[in-house]
Kinemage of the C-alpha trace (Angstrom):
@kinemage 1
@onewidth
@group {chain A} dominant
@subgroup {mainchain}
@vectorlist {calphas} color= white
{ca met a 1} P 41.415 -50.237 -62.440
{ca lys a 2} L 42.479 -48.234 -59.385
{ca val a 3} L 43.940 -44.744 -59.048
{ca cys a 4} L 45.223 -42.602 -56.206
{ca val a 5} L 46.731 -39.116 -56.283
{ca leu a 6} L 49.618 -39.487 -53.855
{ca ala a 7} L 50.567 -35.797 -53.770
{ca ser a 8} L 49.830 -32.741 -55.861
{ca gly a 9} L 50.991 -29.149 -55.719
{ca ser a 10} L 53.947 -26.905 -56.446
{ca lys a 11} L 56.197 -28.880 -54.067
{ca gly a 12} L 55.715 -32.230 -55.770
{ca asn a 13} L 53.329 -34.407 -57.781
{ca ser a 14} L 52.789 -38.142 -58.112
{ca ser a 15} L 49.894 -40.517 -58.776
{ca tyr a 16} L 49.440 -44.286 -58.677
{ca ile a 17} L 47.500 -46.391 -61.195
{ca glu a 18} L 46.856 -50.121 -60.941
{ca thr a 19} L 45.306 -52.641 -63.321
{ca thr a 20} L 44.991 -56.412 -63.181
{ca asn a 21} L 48.563 -56.944 -64.365
{ca thr a 22} L 50.476 -53.721 -63.842
{ca lys a 23} L 51.212 -50.968 -61.341
{ca val a 24} L 52.557 -47.596 -62.473
{ca leu a 25} L 53.380 -44.176 -61.107
{ca val a 26} L 52.705 -40.965 -63.002
{ca asp a 27} L 55.601 -38.628 -62.107
{ca ile a 28} L 57.695 -38.792 -58.938
{ca gly a 29} L 57.965 -35.242 -57.671
{ca met a 30} L 58.028 -36.251 -54.017
{ca ser a 31} L 60.817 -38.064 -52.209
{ca thr a 32} L 61.159 -41.819 -52.475
{ca leu a 33} L 60.580 -42.006 -48.727
{ca tyr a 34} L 57.244 -40.234 -49.152
{ca ile a 35} L 56.213 -42.598 -51.964
{ca glu a 36} L 57.242 -45.602 -49.895
{ca lys a 37} L 55.101 -44.424 -46.966
{ca gln a 38} L 52.073 -43.900 -49.185
{ca met a 39} L 52.451 -47.343 -50.755
{ca gln a 40} L 52.730 -48.871 -47.306
{ca asn a 41} L 49.542 -47.070 -46.240
{ca leu a 42} L 47.803 -48.509 -49.294
{ca asn a 43} L 49.143 -52.015 -48.524
{ca ile a 44} L 50.973 -52.099 -51.854
{ca asp a 45} L 54.420 -53.619 -52.244
{ca ile a 46} L 56.422 -50.819 -53.814
{ca lys a 47} L 58.672 -53.374 -55.527
{ca thr a 48} L 55.709 -54.379 -57.713
{ca ile a 49} L 55.593 -50.933 -59.336
{ca asn a 50} L 57.196 -51.660 -62.690
{ca ser a 51} L 56.816 -48.382 -64.580
{ca val a 52} L 56.957 -44.604 -64.185
{ca ile a 53} L 55.292 -42.379 -66.784
{ca leu a 54} L 56.436 -38.759 -66.957
{ca thr a 55} L 54.234 -35.804 -67.873
{ca his a 56} L 57.243 -33.463 -68.149
{ca thr a 57} L 60.585 -32.789 -66.486
{ca his a 58} L 59.992 -29.829 -64.175
{ca val a 59} L 61.445 -30.493 -60.739
{ca asp a 60} L 58.072 -30.818 -58.982
{ca his a 61} L 57.395 -33.861 -61.178
{ca ile a 62} L 60.792 -35.597 -61.099
{ca asn a 63} L 62.368 -34.565 -57.797
{ca gly a 64} L 62.286 -38.077 -56.318
{ca leu a 65} L 63.019 -39.946 -59.532
{ca lys a 66} L 66.776 -40.375 -59.201
{ca val a 67} L 66.618 -42.137 -55.840
{ca phe a 68} L 63.574 -44.174 -56.852
{ca ile a 69} L 65.361 -45.440 -59.963
{ca lys a 70} L 68.443 -46.368 -57.944
{ca lys a 71} L 66.378 -48.361 -55.438
{ca tyr a 72} L 63.743 -50.005 -57.641
{ca asn a 73} L 64.826 -49.652 -61.304
{ca pro a 74} L 61.381 -49.265 -62.931
{ca thr a 75} L 60.983 -48.662 -66.654
{ca ile a 76} L 60.685 -44.936 -67.340
{ca tyr a 77} L 58.324 -43.855 -70.134
{ca leu a 78} L 59.133 -40.446 -71.599
{ca thr a 79} L 59.537 -38.617 -74.885
{ca gln a 80} L 62.834 -37.961 -76.633
{ca lys a 81} L 62.762 -34.301 -75.613
{ca met a 82} L 62.080 -35.242 -71.998
{ca phe a 83} L 64.957 -37.713 -72.165
{ca asp a 84} L 67.305 -35.050 -73.546
{ca asp a 85} L 66.469 -32.835 -70.556
{ca ile a 86} L 66.524 -35.445 -67.835
{ca ile a 87} L 69.686 -37.286 -68.845
{ca lys a 88} L 71.651 -34.173 -67.867
{ca ile a 89} L 70.727 -34.698 -64.214
{ca ile a 90} L 69.476 -38.295 -63.848
{ca pro a 91} L 71.176 -41.349 -65.375
{ca leu a 92} L 68.648 -43.525 -67.210
{ca asn a 93} L 69.343 -47.047 -68.406
{ca asn a 94} L 65.876 -48.604 -68.237
{ca tyr a 95} L 63.563 -46.459 -70.320
{ca ile a 96} L 61.227 -46.485 -73.318
{ca leu a 97} L 60.761 -43.474 -75.573
{ca ile a 98} L 57.168 -42.617 -76.431
{ca glu a 99} L 55.947 -40.334 -79.193
{ca lys a 100} L 52.438 -41.725 -79.664
{ca asp a 101} L 49.922 -43.987 -77.926
{ca phe a 102} L 51.454 -46.978 -76.162
{ca ile a 103} L 50.653 -50.010 -73.996
{ca ile a 104} L 52.079 -51.230 -70.703
{ca asp a 105} L 50.892 -54.808 -70.151
{ca asp a 106} L 47.089 -54.485 -69.943
{ca leu a 107} L 47.072 -50.677 -69.643
{ca asn a 108} L 46.423 -48.683 -72.824
{ca ile a 109} L 47.721 -45.108 -72.782
{ca asn a 110} L 46.594 -42.403 -75.174
{ca val a 111} L 48.940 -39.412 -75.360
{ca ile a 112} L 47.416 -35.928 -75.107
{ca lys a 113} L 49.962 -33.226 -75.939
{ca thr a 114} L 49.773 -30.386 -73.448
{ca ser a 115} L 51.066 -26.807 -73.572
{ca his a 116} L 53.587 -25.984 -70.861
{ca asp a 117} L 56.850 -24.077 -70.650
{ca ser a 118} L 59.006 -27.192 -70.704
{ca asn a 119} L 60.605 -28.695 -73.800
{ca asp a 120} L 57.836 -31.281 -73.967
{ca ser a 121} L 54.790 -32.200 -71.903
{ca asn a 122} L 52.028 -34.794 -72.045
{ca gly a 123} L 48.672 -35.552 -70.545
{ca tyr a 124} L 47.313 -39.082 -70.777
{ca ile a 125} L 44.136 -41.115 -71.088
{ca phe a 126} L 44.518 -44.451 -69.319
{ca glu a 127} L 42.234 -47.315 -70.363
{ca his a 128} L 41.740 -50.791 -68.941
{ca asn a 129} L 38.738 -53.103 -69.323
{ca asn a 130} L 36.736 -50.295 -70.952
{ca lys a 131} L 37.311 -47.999 -67.972
{ca thr a 132} L 39.091 -44.693 -68.523
{ca ile a 133} L 41.045 -42.092 -66.571
{ca ser a 134} L 41.816 -38.686 -68.075
{ca tyr a 135} L 44.973 -37.172 -66.553
{ca ile a 136} L 45.721 -33.560 -67.496
{ca thr a 137} L 48.131 -31.337 -65.585
{ca asp a 138} L 50.510 -28.422 -66.198
{ca thr a 139} L 49.048 -26.902 -69.324
{ca gly a 140} L 47.946 -23.436 -70.356
{ca tyr a 141} L 45.096 -24.791 -72.440
{ca ile a 142} L 43.760 -28.008 -73.978
{ca asn a 143} L 43.903 -28.067 -77.760
{ca lys a 144} L 40.501 -28.485 -79.420
{ca lys a 145} L 41.788 -31.425 -81.446
{ca his a 146} L 41.868 -33.458 -78.219
{ca his a 147} L 38.416 -32.514 -76.954
{ca glu a 148} L 36.559 -35.379 -78.604
{ca lys a 149} L 39.003 -37.924 -77.173
{ca leu a 150} L 38.495 -36.449 -73.694
{ca gln a 151} L 34.721 -36.852 -73.689
{ca asn a 152} L 32.814 -38.959 -71.151
{ca lys a 153} L 35.671 -40.584 -69.225
{ca asp a 154} L 35.107 -42.446 -65.955
{ca ile a 155} L 37.529 -40.317 -63.926
{ca tyr a 156} L 38.975 -36.881 -64.628
{ca ile a 157} L 42.169 -35.908 -62.841
{ca met a 158} L 42.697 -32.328 -63.935
{ca glu a 159} L 44.738 -29.311 -62.994
{ca ser a 160} L 42.898 -26.467 -61.278
{ca asn a 161} L 45.980 -24.444 -60.450
{ca his a 162} L 44.988 -20.915 -59.590
{ca asp a 163} L 42.238 -18.432 -58.951
{ca ile a 164} L 42.843 -15.587 -61.386
{ca glu a 165} L 41.907 -12.831 -58.910
{ca met a 166} L 44.137 -14.284 -56.187
{ca leu a 167} L 47.000 -14.583 -58.641
{ca met a 168} L 46.703 -11.047 -59.969
{ca asn a 169} L 46.378 -9.554 -56.472
{ca gly a 170} L 49.127 -11.740 -55.036
{ca arg a 171} L 52.803 -11.141 -54.420
{ca tyr a 172} L 54.196 -12.902 -57.508
{ca pro a 173} L 56.160 -10.643 -59.871
{ca tyr a 174} L 54.343 -9.559 -63.018
{ca his a 175} L 56.377 -11.746 -65.377
{ca leu a 176} L 55.555 -14.848 -63.317
{ca lys a 177} L 51.873 -13.975 -63.260
{ca gln a 178} L 51.939 -13.669 -67.045
{ca arg a 179} L 53.740 -16.993 -67.332
{ca ile a 180} L 51.091 -18.769 -65.237
{ca leu a 181} L 48.218 -17.134 -67.136
{ca gly a 182} L 49.729 -17.760 -70.573
{ca asp a 183} L 49.124 -20.525 -73.084
{ca ser a 184} L 52.188 -22.363 -71.759
{ca gly a 185} L 51.309 -21.933 -68.098
{ca his a 186} L 48.666 -23.544 -65.901
{ca leu a 187} L 44.906 -24.033 -65.994
{ca ser a 188} L 42.931 -21.691 -63.772
{ca asn a 189} L 39.910 -22.810 -61.756
{ca lys a 190} L 37.742 -21.112 -64.359
{ca asp a 191} L 39.379 -22.858 -67.309
{ca cys a 192} L 39.352 -26.233 -65.605
{ca ser a 193} L 35.659 -25.860 -64.805
{ca lys a 194} L 34.787 -24.908 -68.380
{ca tyr a 195} L 36.669 -27.862 -69.826
{ca leu a 196} L 35.096 -30.308 -67.407
{ca ser a 197} L 31.633 -28.913 -68.172
{ca asn a 198} L 32.221 -29.909 -71.782
{ca phe a 199} L 33.945 -33.223 -71.103
{ca ile a 200} L 32.073 -35.100 -68.395
{ca gly a 201} L 29.247 -37.442 -69.320
{ca glu a 202} L 27.050 -40.250 -68.099
{ca asn a 203} L 30.063 -42.522 -67.543
{ca thr a 204} L 31.842 -40.033 -65.284
{ca lys a 205} L 32.189 -41.266 -61.708
{ca glu a 206} L 34.616 -38.826 -60.107
{ca ile a 207} L 36.632 -35.655 -60.636
{ca val a 208} L 39.909 -35.006 -58.830
{ca leu a 209} L 41.294 -31.470 -58.960
{ca ile a 210} L 45.088 -31.406 -58.846
{ca his a 211} L 48.072 -29.030 -58.766
{ca ile a 212} L 46.226 -26.478 -56.649
{ca ser a 213} L 48.524 -23.563 -55.884
{ca his a 214} L 49.200 -22.921 -52.206
{ca glu a 215} L 49.937 -19.273 -52.963
{ca asn a 216} L 47.289 -18.405 -55.554
{ca asn a 217} L 44.359 -20.700 -54.821
{ca his a 218} L 42.375 -22.323 -52.053
{ca pro a 219} L 40.535 -25.672 -52.090
{ca asp a 220} L 37.224 -24.006 -51.198
{ca ile a 221} L 37.584 -21.518 -54.041
{ca ala a 222} L 38.486 -24.221 -56.559
{ca leu a 223} L 35.500 -26.311 -55.481
{ca lys a 224} L 33.077 -23.384 -55.526
{ca thr a 225} L 34.238 -22.352 -59.001
{ca ile a 226} L 33.518 -25.763 -60.463
{ca glu a 227} L 30.211 -26.079 -58.596
{ca asp a 228} L 29.075 -22.655 -59.842
{ca thr a 229} L 30.116 -23.470 -63.409
{ca phe a 230} L 28.293 -26.793 -63.316
{ca lys a 231} L 25.173 -25.117 -61.931
{ca lys a 232} L 25.295 -22.510 -64.677
{ca asn a 233} L 25.450 -25.307 -67.249
{ca asn a 234} L 22.710 -27.373 -65.567
{ca ile a 235} L 25.146 -30.137 -64.647
{ca asp a 236} L 24.298 -32.138 -61.536
{ca phe a 237} L 27.604 -33.662 -60.430
{ca lys a 238} L 28.844 -33.679 -56.840
{ca asn a 239} L 31.605 -36.305 -56.660
{ca ile a 240} L 34.597 -33.951 -56.663
{ca thr a 241} L 37.805 -34.502 -54.706
{ca ile a 242} L 40.422 -31.848 -53.962
{ca ser a 243} L 43.966 -33.231 -53.943
{ca lys a 244} L 46.513 -32.063 -51.366
{ca gln a 245} L 50.262 -31.520 -51.306
{ca glu a 246} L 51.254 -33.995 -48.626
{ca glu a 247} L 48.178 -36.168 -48.235
{ca arg a 248} L 46.999 -38.786 -50.690
{ca thr a 249} L 43.435 -39.114 -51.911
{ca glu a 250} L 41.420 -42.243 -51.292
{ca leu a 251} L 42.143 -45.140 -53.614
{ca ile a 252} L 39.467 -44.834 -56.300
{ca glu a 253} L 38.381 -48.158 -57.823
{ca leu a 254} L 36.633 -48.696 -61.151
{ca trp a 255} L 34.833 -51.982 -61.623
{ca leu a 256} L 33.211 -53.614 -64.621
{ca lys a 257} L 29.433 -53.317 -64.582
């Protein structure tokens, strides 16, 4: 299994996942042209991407979807509530509604309900050949009922949106600060670090921090927060990548032992 965060931040989000038999995108918040360039850089034929899985329907996760659908007609996987929102702005004729765990070819997907101020939002655990990727973004918290399922995954791709001090001292209006800090907002560096301290295990190969705010965070602060939290909890783990808004990560590959 392979994974690459193509772009992540308030201006647009998208990731690529590949297995033996399938290639999928998680969200298309960047332009189709941007996605095409990233696929070309990865030497991947964009026409072989057969599916797009949505986390939710905020514009920074679907901004490029309309054009991408028109050009390549992939199958869109989304919930009924997401469909009800998106059909108002994007015509869909090739889609599958999901309300529980599902399978795309040889890729098993476990749905993790998240808490965000959209009508519906999901995180996902992707599994192929006993390798796993946890993908959690745009959520104010992670419900305890999902914690056991999120233990000891090979890769964690998780939101580390804001530094609380930067947010509170920043220029955002008070109501927006409260929205970001709330249970239907975004994970802070501190929250992300605490969750990962509880989740990672001996199988964990890499952590990718995503959706880092340009206004209320900084990559160095996000990284230091997680490093300090790990040190406090006697966790020795160094393989941490910081995603960027307009620059993809390396293609991470998981192989059978």
